[in-house]
C-alpha angles and dihedrals in degrees: 000000000000143000127207141027103277093068102039097092089056093060092071090055091048092048090050097044098046104024086236129144110236120215116214111205111199087195137340093235091058092048092048089056091062118095119265092252094058092046092050092049092047098045108020111198091236093054121107106249129199122168122212113200134166085217139045129309095250110127096013096093090079091061102034098034125213094302094048124114126238130203112185148081125326097208146007131258105055117141132186144089111332095239093050093049093049092050091044093056095038095246092155136135088241093057093043091050090048091053090052094045091049090053092045091056089053091052094049092052096044 
């Protein structure tokens, strides 16, 4: 799951590397307005969930749950070129794919 433009190109790599189906959330409020059946069909509670955000984790726990993965920043206040910041904070397709693979292994062994 992701919000915002900076992480959109990474979704294709995650999709390819994990055979997953990324969900792009243009905004939590808009998703919350959808009926429960739509939300359940889009983010099934048994689905492995990893959020990719060019910001902090705050707010994502509602959607990824306690066992969900997060690829993003650990604090506010960083400035610099977008590509350098994404690399510095590890907001990469490889890291996102690894978060998904790690959780898929847990599902398969459960």
